[in-house]
N, C-alpha and C positions, 0 to 999 in steps of 0.2 A: 434409419441408416446411421451408422457409427459416425461420430463427429469428425474423426480424422479423415474419413472418406469424403465427407461433405467439404471439408476444407481443401482436400486435394482436387476435387471436382471444381470448386469455385475458383481456386487459384489458377486453373488452366483456362477456363473459358468465361468466367464472371457471369455464369448463368443466373438469371433473375429468380428462377424457381428455387435454385439451391440457396441463393441469398436469403429468400424468405424463410427457408428452413433453418438457416443459421440464426436469423433474427429470433424466430420462435424458440429455438434452443436456448438462447442466452437471455431471454426475457427475465429469467429468475435473478440475474445480476442486477438489472435495472430495478426490480421490485425490492431487492435487498438493500441496495444503496439508497433508494428513495425512502425506504422505511427508516433507516438509521438517521438520515437527514431530517425527516419529518419529526422524529422524536427530539432531535437536537434543537430544532427551531421552535420548540414549545408549541407545536401544532398551529403556528401562526400562518401557515400556508396550506393549501389543499394537497393531500397526498397524491391524488390523481394527476394534478398539474406537474408535480415533481416526476412522476412516472412518465408522463408525456414528453417532457423535455429530456429526461434520461434516455428515452428511446432515440432521440436525435443523436445523442452521444454514442449509443450502441451502434447505430447505423453508420455513423462516421468512422467508428473503430473498425467495423467489418470491411468497409470500403477501402480503408488505408492500410489494413494489416497485411503483412507479407509473411506467408507461411515459411518461406525458405530461410528466414533469418533465425529460426529456432527459438523464438521468444514465446512464452506462454500467453495466449490470447487473453485469458481472464485478467491478468495483471495489467496488460496494455489497455483493455477495455474499461477497467475500473477507473482509471485516470480520466478517460474521455467522458464516461457517463457522469461521474461526479462533477467534472468540469462543466458539462452542459447544464447541469442543474444549478450550479453556482452562478453561471452566466445568467440564467433566468432569474434567480433571486436578486442578483445585482441590478438587473434591468428593471424589475418592478419596484426596486428600492423600498422594500417592506419594513425597513427599520426606521423608526421615528428619528427626526433630527436631534431631539433632546437626548436620546440614547446614544447616538453617535458622538455627541459632544461630551457626555460623561465618560465614554470609552476613551476618547482622545485625552481627556484630563488624566485618566488613570494610566494610560500608556506613557504620557509625559512624566508623571510622578515616578513610575518604575524606571524609566530611562535616566532621569536626573539622580535619583537615589542610588541606583546601582553604579553610576559613574562616580558619584561621591564616595561610596563605600568600597567600590572595587570588588563587591561580592553580591550575593542574592539579597534582595530587600525583604525585610520581615513585614508582617502585617502592621506592627507598631510603627515602623519606619514610614510606610505609605500613609497610614492614618494621620501621623503627625504632619507629613508633607501636605496632605490635603486639608488639614485642619478639622478632621472629623474623628469620631470615636472608632475603635476597632469594631464595635458592634455595627455601626453605620457602614463601615467598609465592607463587612460581610454581607449586609443587605444589598449594597451596591453591586458586589460581585454576583450575587444571585440574580439580580435584575439584568445583568449584562451577559448572562450565561449563553443565551442564544446568539447574541451579537458576536461574542468572542469567537465562536466556532466559524461562522461565516466570514468574519473579518480576516482570520488567518487564511482561509481558503481564497478570499478575494486577493489578498496580498501575494499569495503564491501562484495565483492564476496566470500571471504574465510569464511564469516559468514552466507551468504545467505541461503545455504542449511540447516545449523543447525537450523536457525529460521523457515524455511519452514517445516522441519520435526517436530520441536517442536509445530508448529501451527497445525499439523496434528496428534498430540498426545493428547489424552484425559485423561491423568493422568498416563499412564503406565511408563512415564519417567519424573518424577516431576523435576529433576535437570535441564534438558534441558529447560523445560518450564519456570522455575524460572529464568534461565540465559537470556532467550529471553525476558522475561518480564522486567527484570532489565535493559537490554539494551534499550528497548523501552522507559522506564522512563528516562534513562540517555540522550537518543537522544532528547526527548521532552524538557528536561532541557537545553540542548545545543542550541536547536533551539530558545527557549524562551529567551535566553541570547543575541540573535542577536539584532542589532538595529531594530526598529519597521518596517521600510519599507522592509528590507531584510527578516525579519521573515514572513511578510505577503506574500512576493513573494515565499518563500520556501513552505509555507502552501498552497497557491493557486495553485502552480505548481505541487507539489507532492501529496497533499492530496485531493484537489478539482479537480486536473488534468485539469487545465485551460491552454490555450496557452499563449505565451508572449503577443500576441495582446489583448487577453481578459483581462489579468492582467493589461496591460497598460491602458486600458479603465477604469478599476476599480480604479487604483491608479492615473489616470490622468497624466501619463508620457508616453514617447515614447517607442516603442517596443525595440529599441536599448538600451535605458536606463534600461529597465527591464532585458535585457540580461546581461548588465554590472553588475547590482546589484545582479543578480542571480549568476554570476561567482564569485563575491566577497564573497557572502555568502557561496558558496561551498568551497572556499579556507579556510575560517574561520572554517567551519564545519570539514573539513578534519584535520586541525591542532588540533582541540579539540578532535576529534575521535582518533587520533593517541595517544594523551595523555591518553584517556580513556582506549584504548586497551592495552597500555603499563602497566597498573595497574592491569589487570585481568589475 
C-alpha cells in the first residue's frame, strides 16, 4: 500500500494494523541512523542495541506525527530516532570518566582562548594553553572523537524535542516555531564562523550525511585527519552554543 494512503488511514482511525505497516516501512530510517552513530562511537556499543532504542524513537514519532500539518515525516522522525539512541547512550554512561575530564579541559581551553583572542583558537593556542605539544593535542583530539559527537548531541538533547514539536506545528504555536527558526539561524551563523575546512566537514557530515572516508576523499586528507578536525569543530561549536543558550 502506498505510504500516503497508509498515513491517511492511520490519521483517521489510529488502526494498529496500519501502525505496524508504518513501522515496518520506516525501519530503514532507524537502521541508517543507528549505523551512522555506531561508526561515530568507534563501535563502543552494540549496533543491535542502537537499533532497538531507535525503534522506540520511531514509534514515538509515528504516534505523535500529525499529517495535517504538512511536515515531512522523515525529517520529524530523524530527530526522535536519533534522540532516543542518544538518551540510551547517556543512560548507560559508556564514556569513561577520564575521557570526560579530558574533554572538559579541552572545552575550557577553547572557551578561554577564544574569549581572550576574540577569534577562532588555533592548535598552537590550545596546545600552549594546555601545556602540551601540538602533536599531543592531535592525539588527544583523536582519542576524544567519539565523545565529542555524543557530547554535542547530549548538550542539544534538552532542546531536541522542542524543535521536533515545532517542526510538526503548522502555525498553532508560533512562539515555538519562531524560537526554533531563530536557533537554526544562530547555528548556521556559528557554523559559518568556523575555519573553512572545519565548516566543510561539519556541513558534509551533518547535512550531506557523508562518512569520514567520503569527506577525506573530497578534501584530500586522511580519514583520521577528518576525525581530528571534526572533533575540534565540535568543541568550538559547543563553546559557542553554551554562550548562545546562556543568553536566551
